[in-house]
matplotlib code that plots the C-alpha trace (Angstrom):
import matplotlib.pyplot as plt

x = [58.8, 60.9, 64.0, 63.5, 63.1, 66.3, 68.2, 66.9, 68.0, 71.4, 71.7, 70.8, 73.3, 76.0, 75.3, 75.4, 78.8, 80.1, 79.0, 80.6, 83.8, 83.8, 83.2, 86.0, 88.5, 87.8, 89.1, 92.5, 95.2, 95.4, 97.5, 99.1, 100.9, 104.6, 107.4, 107.1, 103.4, 104.5, 101.7, 102.9, 101.3, 100.8, 101.5, 104.9, 107.6, 111.2, 112.0, 109.7, 111.5, 110.0, 109.3, 112.4, 114.7, 113.2, 113.8, 117.4, 118.2, 116.8, 118.7, 121.9, 121.4, 120.7, 123.9, 125.9, 124.7, 125.1, 128.7, 127.7, 124.5, 124.3, 122.8, 119.5, 119.2, 120.1, 117.4, 114.9, 116.0, 115.6, 112.2, 111.1, 112.5, 110.6, 107.4, 108.1, 108.7, 105.4, 103.7, 105.3, 104.1, 100.6, 100.7, 102.0, 99.0, 96.6, 98.3, 97.8, 94.1, 93.9, 95.8, 93.2, 90.5, 92.2, 92.4, 88.7, 87.9, 90.2, 88.5, 85.1, 86.3, 87.7, 84.5, 82.5, 84.8, 84.5, 80.8, 80.9, 83.2, 80.6, 78.0, 79.8, 81.4, 83.7, 85.8, 84.1, 85.2, 88.8, 88.6, 87.2, 89.9, 92.6, 91.0, 91.1, 94.8, 95.4, 93.5, 95.5, 98.8, 97.5, 96.9, 100.5, 102.0, 99.8, 101.1, 104.7, 104.2, 102.6, 105.9, 107.9, 105.6, 106.0, 109.8, 109.6, 107.3, 109.9, 112.6, 110.4, 110.0, 113.7, 114.2, 111.5, 113.3, 116.6, 115.2, 113.4, 116.7, 118.6, 116.0, 116.3, 120.1, 119.8, 117.5, 120.0, 122.7, 120.6, 120.0, 123.7, 124.6, 122.0, 123.3, 126.9, 125.8, 124.2, 127.4, 129.4, 127.0, 127.3, 131.1, 131.1, 129.0, 131.4, 134.3, 132.6, 132.2, 135.9, 137.0, 134.9, 136.4, 139.9, 139.3, 138.1, 141.1, 143.3, 141.8, 142.7, 146.2, 146.9, 146.4, 149.4, 151.6, 152.4, 152.6, 150.6, 151.8, 151.4, 150.7, 147.7, 146.4, 146.7, 144.7, 142.0, 141.9, 141.5, 138.7, 137.0, 137.2, 135.8, 132.9, 132.2, 130.9, 128.4, 125.0, 126.0, 127.0, 126.4, 128.8, 131.4, 131.2, 131.7, 134.6, 136.2, 136.0, 137.6, 140.3, 141.1, 141.3, 143.6, 145.9, 146.2, 147.0, 149.5, 151.2, 151.5, 152.9, 155.3, 156.5, 157.0, 158.8, 161.1, 161.9, 162.8, 165.0, 166.8, 167.4, 168.6, 171.0, 172.4, 172.9, 174.9, 177.1, 178.2, 178.9, 182.5, 181.1, 180.5, 177.5, 175.3, 175.5, 172.8, 169.9, 167.4, 163.8, 160.8, 158.7, 160.5, 157.7, 157.1, 155.3, 157.2, 160.6, 163.8, 165.5, 168.9, 168.5, 170.8, 169.4, 170.9, 172.1, 175.7, 175.9, 177.7, 175.6, 174.6, 175.4, 179.1, 178.9, 178.9, 176.0, 175.5, 172.6, 172.9, 170.7, 171.8, 170.7, 169.0, 171.0, 174.8, 174.6, 175.8, 175.8, 174.7, 175.1, 172.0, 173.1, 172.0, 170.8, 173.1, 170.5, 169.5, 166.1, 165.5, 162.1, 162.2, 160.8, 159.4, 162.9, 163.9, 161.2, 162.8, 166.2, 167.7, 168.7, 172.0, 173.3, 177.0, 177.9, 181.5, 182.5, 186.1, 188.1, 185.4, 182.7, 179.3, 177.0, 173.3, 171.2, 167.5, 166.6, 164.9, 164.0, 161.7, 158.2, 155.6, 152.7, 149.5, 147.1, 149.5, 150.0, 146.3, 145.8, 148.5, 147.1, 143.7, 145.4, 147.3, 144.1, 143.6, 145.2, 146.1, 146.2, 146.1, 147.7, 147.4, 150.9, 152.8, 156.1, 158.5, 161.7, 162.3, 165.8, 167.3, 165.8, 163.0, 159.6, 157.8, 154.4, 152.2, 149.6, 148.1, 149.5, 148.4, 150.9, 149.7, 151.2, 150.3, 151.2, 153.6, 154.6, 154.4, 153.0, 153.0, 150.2, 148.9, 145.4, 145.4, 149.1, 151.6, 154.8, 156.6, 155.5, 158.0, 157.9, 159.6, 163.3, 166.7, 167.4, 164.3, 164.9, 162.3, 162.7, 161.7, 163.2, 166.3, 166.1, 164.0, 162.5, 159.3, 157.6, 160.2, 157.8, 155.3, 157.7, 159.5, 162.2, 161.5, 164.0, 161.9, 165.0, 168.5, 168.4, 164.8, 164.1, 161.3, 160.5, 156.8, 154.9, 151.8, 148.8, 149.6, 152.5, 150.3, 149.8, 153.6, 154.6, 151.7, 152.9, 156.5, 155.4, 152.9, 155.4, 158.0, 155.5, 154.5, 158.1, 159.1, 156.4, 158.2, 161.6, 162.7, 163.9, 163.2, 165.5, 167.2, 170.5, 173.4, 171.1, 171.7, 168.8, 166.2, 163.8, 160.1, 158.3, 154.6]
y = [109.3, 111.1, 110.9, 107.2, 106.6, 108.6, 106.6, 103.4, 104.5, 105.4, 102.1, 100.2, 102.2, 101.6, 97.9, 97.9, 99.7, 97.3, 94.3, 95.8, 96.4, 92.9, 91.5, 93.7, 92.9, 89.1, 89.3, 90.6, 89.1, 90.0, 93.1, 94.6, 97.8, 97.3, 99.7, 103.3, 102.7, 100.3, 98.0, 94.4, 91.2, 88.7, 85.9, 87.3, 84.8, 85.8, 82.2, 82.1, 83.1, 85.5, 84.5, 86.5, 84.6, 81.2, 81.9, 83.1, 80.1, 77.6, 79.3, 79.1, 75.4, 74.7, 76.5, 74.8, 71.3, 71.8, 70.4, 67.4, 66.3, 64.2, 65.7, 63.9, 65.0, 68.5, 68.7, 67.4, 69.9, 72.8, 71.6, 71.5, 74.9, 76.2, 74.8, 76.3, 79.7, 79.4, 78.6, 81.6, 83.8, 82.5, 83.2, 86.7, 87.3, 86.1, 88.3, 91.3, 90.5, 90.1, 93.4, 95.3, 93.7, 94.8, 98.4, 98.4, 96.9, 99.3, 102.3, 101.0, 100.4, 104.0, 105.5, 103.5, 104.7, 108.3, 108.0, 106.4, 109.1, 111.8, 109.8, 108.9, 110.9, 110.5, 107.4, 105.7, 108.6, 108.2, 104.5, 105.2, 107.8, 105.3, 102.7, 105.3, 105.9, 102.1, 101.7, 104.5, 102.9, 99.6, 101.3, 102.7, 99.3, 97.7, 100.2, 99.4, 95.7, 96.1, 97.8, 94.9, 92.4, 94.2, 94.0, 90.3, 89.7, 91.1, 88.9, 85.8, 86.6, 86.9, 83.6, 81.9, 83.1, 81.8, 78.4, 78.0, 78.7, 76.3, 73.6, 73.9, 73.7, 70.7, 68.9, 69.6, 68.1, 65.0, 64.5, 64.9, 62.4, 59.9, 60.2, 59.7, 56.6, 55.1, 55.6, 54.0, 51.0, 50.5, 50.8, 48.2, 45.8, 46.1, 45.5, 42.3, 41.1, 41.8, 40.0, 37.0, 36.8, 37.2, 34.3, 32.0, 32.8, 32.2, 28.8, 27.8, 29.2, 27.8, 24.2, 24.7, 27.0, 26.7, 30.4, 33.5, 37.0, 38.3, 41.8, 40.8, 38.8, 41.8, 43.8, 41.2, 41.1, 44.9, 44.7, 42.0, 44.2, 47.1, 45.0, 43.9, 47.4, 47.2, 45.5, 41.9, 40.1, 36.6, 37.1, 38.7, 35.7, 33.3, 35.4, 35.4, 31.6, 31.3, 33.8, 31.9, 28.6, 30.3, 31.6, 28.1, 26.7, 29.4, 28.9, 25.2, 25.6, 28.3, 26.1, 23.2, 25.5, 26.8, 23.3, 22.3, 25.4, 24.5, 20.9, 22.2, 24.6, 21.8, 19.6, 22.4, 23.0, 19.4, 17.1, 18.4, 21.6, 21.5, 23.9, 20.9, 20.3, 23.1, 24.6, 27.5, 26.6, 28.8, 31.0, 33.9, 36.3, 39.0, 37.5, 34.2, 33.3, 31.7, 28.9, 27.2, 23.4, 20.5, 18.1, 15.1, 14.0, 14.0, 17.8, 19.6, 21.1, 24.8, 25.6, 25.1, 27.5, 31.3, 32.7, 36.1, 37.2, 39.8, 41.7, 41.5, 44.2, 43.1, 45.6, 45.1, 42.4, 44.8, 43.0, 44.7, 43.2, 42.9, 43.8, 41.3, 38.7, 35.8, 33.1, 30.2, 31.8, 35.2, 36.8, 39.3, 42.8, 45.4, 46.8, 43.4, 43.4, 43.5, 42.1, 38.7, 37.3, 35.6, 33.6, 33.0, 30.0, 29.9, 26.4, 26.4, 27.6, 26.9, 29.3, 28.3, 30.8, 30.2, 32.6, 32.7, 31.7, 35.0, 38.3, 38.7, 39.3, 41.6, 40.3, 40.3, 43.1, 44.6, 47.7, 48.6, 47.7, 50.2, 52.9, 52.5, 52.9, 56.0, 57.9, 57.5, 59.9, 57.1, 53.3, 50.8, 47.4, 44.8, 43.5, 41.6, 42.9, 40.0, 42.0, 45.3, 46.9, 43.6, 41.6, 39.0, 40.1, 37.1, 38.9, 38.1, 40.9, 42.7, 46.1, 48.6, 50.1, 53.5, 54.5, 58.1, 60.8, 62.6, 60.0, 56.4, 55.3, 52.0, 51.7, 49.2, 50.1, 53.8, 53.8, 55.1, 53.0, 54.9, 57.9, 59.5, 61.7, 60.5, 61.4, 60.4, 58.3, 56.2, 52.7, 50.3, 47.0, 43.4, 41.1, 39.5, 36.0, 34.5, 31.3, 30.7, 33.8, 36.2, 37.0, 38.4, 40.5, 43.8, 45.7, 49.3, 51.7, 54.7, 56.6, 55.9, 53.5, 52.4, 49.4, 46.9, 43.6, 43.5, 40.5, 41.1, 38.9, 38.3, 38.7, 41.2, 43.5, 43.4, 44.4, 47.0, 48.6, 48.9, 50.3, 52.7, 54.1, 54.6, 56.3, 58.8, 59.3, 60.0, 62.8, 64.3, 64.1, 61.1, 57.8, 54.8, 51.8, 49.1, 49.2, 50.0, 50.0, 52.5, 54.9, 52.6, 53.8, 54.3, 51.0, 51.1]
z = [122.7, 120.1, 122.3, 122.8, 119.1, 118.4, 121.1, 119.6, 116.1, 117.4, 119.1, 115.9, 113.9, 116.5, 116.5, 112.6, 112.7, 115.3, 113.2, 110.2, 112.1, 113.4, 109.9, 108.5, 111.2, 110.9, 107.4, 108.6, 110.8, 114.5, 115.0, 118.2, 119.1, 119.6, 120.5, 119.3, 118.4, 115.6, 114.5, 114.3, 113.1, 115.9, 113.5, 112.4, 113.4, 112.9, 112.2, 109.2, 106.0, 103.5, 99.9, 98.7, 101.2, 100.2, 96.5, 97.1, 99.3, 96.7, 93.9, 95.9, 96.7, 93.0, 91.9, 94.6, 93.8, 90.0, 90.0, 92.1, 90.4, 87.3, 84.1, 84.6, 88.3, 87.4, 84.8, 87.3, 89.9, 87.4, 86.4, 90.0, 90.5, 87.5, 88.9, 92.3, 90.6, 88.7, 92.0, 93.7, 90.8, 91.2, 94.9, 94.2, 91.9, 94.6, 97.1, 94.8, 94.6, 98.4, 98.9, 96.7, 98.7, 102.0, 100.8, 100.1, 103.5, 105.2, 103.5, 104.5, 108.0, 108.3, 106.9, 109.4, 112.3, 111.1, 111.2, 114.6, 116.0, 115.3, 117.2, 120.4, 123.1, 126.1, 126.4, 123.5, 121.2, 122.3, 121.5, 118.1, 117.4, 118.5, 116.1, 113.3, 113.9, 113.9, 110.6, 109.0, 110.2, 108.7, 105.4, 105.4, 106.2, 103.6, 101.0, 102.0, 101.8, 98.4, 97.3, 98.6, 96.9, 93.6, 93.9, 94.9, 92.0, 89.6, 91.2, 90.9, 87.2, 86.7, 88.6, 86.5, 83.3, 84.6, 85.6, 82.3, 80.4, 82.7, 82.3, 78.5, 78.8, 81.0, 78.6, 75.8, 77.9, 78.6, 74.9, 74.2, 76.9, 75.6, 72.1, 73.4, 75.4, 72.3, 70.3, 73.1, 73.1, 69.4, 69.6, 72.4, 70.3, 67.4, 69.8, 71.1, 67.6, 66.9, 70.0, 69.2, 65.7, 67.2, 69.7, 66.9, 64.9, 67.9, 68.4, 64.9, 65.2, 68.7, 67.4, 65.1, 67.1, 70.8, 71.7, 71.1, 71.2, 74.7, 73.6, 71.5, 74.5, 76.7, 74.3, 74.2, 78.0, 78.1, 75.6, 77.7, 80.8, 78.9, 77.7, 81.3, 82.0, 79.1, 78.6, 77.7, 80.9, 79.6, 76.7, 79.0, 81.3, 78.4, 77.2, 80.6, 80.8, 77.4, 78.3, 81.5, 79.5, 77.0, 79.8, 81.2, 77.8, 77.2, 80.6, 80.0, 76.5, 77.6, 80.4, 78.0, 75.5, 78.2, 79.3, 75.7, 75.3, 78.5, 77.4, 74.0, 75.7, 77.9, 74.9, 73.1, 76.1, 76.2, 79.0, 79.5, 80.9, 84.7, 84.4, 83.9, 87.6, 88.1, 86.2, 86.6, 87.3, 87.3, 85.0, 83.5, 84.2, 86.8, 89.8, 89.8, 91.2, 89.8, 91.7, 91.2, 91.4, 90.8, 88.1, 89.9, 93.3, 92.1, 92.1, 94.9, 97.6, 97.1, 100.7, 99.8, 96.9, 96.6, 94.6, 93.0, 90.7, 87.9, 85.5, 81.9, 79.5, 76.3, 74.3, 74.5, 77.2, 79.9, 83.3, 86.5, 90.0, 92.2, 95.7, 98.3, 95.9, 97.1, 97.8, 95.5, 95.0, 93.4, 92.7, 89.8, 90.4, 88.0, 87.4, 85.9, 83.2, 79.7, 81.0, 81.4, 84.8, 85.3, 88.3, 89.0, 91.1, 92.4, 93.5, 94.7, 91.7, 89.2, 88.1, 86.8, 84.9, 84.5, 82.4, 81.7, 78.1, 77.5, 79.1, 82.1, 80.8, 82.4, 84.4, 82.3, 83.3, 85.9, 83.9, 83.6, 87.3, 88.3, 85.9, 87.7, 91.1, 90.0, 89.8, 93.6, 96.1, 98.6, 98.1, 100.9, 101.0, 103.8, 104.8, 107.4, 108.8, 108.7, 109.5, 111.1, 110.9, 109.9, 112.8, 112.4, 113.6, 115.2, 115.2, 112.2, 112.9, 109.9, 109.1, 106.4, 103.9, 102.5, 99.2, 98.6, 96.0, 98.4, 101.0, 102.2, 105.6, 107.6, 110.2, 112.7, 113.4, 114.2, 115.2, 112.6, 112.7, 110.0, 107.9, 105.5, 102.4, 99.3, 99.5, 98.2, 101.3, 100.7, 99.1, 97.7, 95.9, 95.9, 98.5, 97.2, 98.6, 101.3, 99.9, 98.0, 99.5, 98.0, 95.1, 97.7, 99.8, 99.3, 101.1, 102.2, 103.8, 104.8, 106.0, 107.1, 110.0, 109.5, 107.2, 106.9, 105.0, 104.1, 102.9, 100.8, 100.2, 96.5, 94.1, 92.1, 95.0, 95.8, 92.3, 92.0, 95.3, 93.9, 90.6, 92.2, 94.7, 92.0, 89.9, 92.7, 93.7, 90.1, 90.0, 93.0, 91.1, 93.3, 91.9, 94.2, 93.8, 95.8, 97.6, 95.2, 92.2, 89.4, 88.6, 87.0, 84.3, 85.4, 84.8, 84.0]

ax = plt.figure().add_subplot(projection="3d")
ax.plot(x, y, z, "-o")
ax.set_aspect("equal")
plt.show()
């Protein structure tokens, strides 16, 4: 009876210890024995990053994106990083508490196994001793992980301090940018008011005078374009309509003034001069073309005459021959801005000289347009190749002319027709003749033996391409000009 009672008591204690062991082990992850009796967590996945690696990766991403993000986005990123660091710190605190609890449970488990080892024998005793060894190994690994967690906790604190400082700096930058934007808006409003006053003054003056200073008009156009980026689109639209109407009025009055000047010059020359057989027609501005026309049917045909165009310097009246300009039509190019254009007509033994009434004026807004294109590394223009190596090209397919900082390239689709770096053998100028379309075409000799005549969509794009290529070539110590031209100054 006593033996039965003792066996029953031992069985109850064994069941209690087993229940305690099951309760304790249920609080821990599942472990297994690996190589060299190394205890491993079954849930460990080599693809899952540790907290330290996650923090390092996020910090690297933030520093890498700092140059690409705006100030507002950067501030938001740093704030999220600071919140993440706080969350990691809280998780580390919870892991510290859980680690302490694990130590207590491991100690209880080891005590229970020690008690059980003294009560069992045979194979069960070996299992208990193996379990004790495993528990001791778990305690060692737990101590090592606690050391790693302490180090990670220190790194998280450093990261939180860094993110906090960065967030404060980003907020300061946001405040500075906001103050700068407010100052720009106030300056823009003052500029709008000044432009409105200038337009009203211009309306009063334009009724009495027939011409306004083009330089002042360009400044107003630039101010209007700047206002377009601000916060008053309705006023900008009204100002654009007013400026368009002013340009039309100015063009009409300039045309009328030019006609009156030509009539006055003809009256001064007198009827005894044979030059009244012909006259120059066209606007004396970049983007248009000049044409020799007879004012009456009694004038000799131009086909029987020899024609040569010249540039005349505004200082000293020095005349320069324009090579290849032998047709009745000539389209000024950027090199002609600030100079007068003269045409000599040889009819038998007589010579007739026609000169523009003034110098060639620049195209409004072309300079600022080219300055905007200069900031790009490569600019593309849609063109049509009308001539290739002096022969007409019947195809009217669209090509693309690339004007880059180091070279020019002509492509059709993905095929490169010509690709050359800027060199002394390269030539570039406006087409010297060729009808009404001369103002939209240019001549390009990429290298000796390879030349093209390219037609652009508009006169503005043609002149912009010439100015842009000369600007990039000048940066490479190369001067681009036409055949037999002297080295021209850089036009902007």
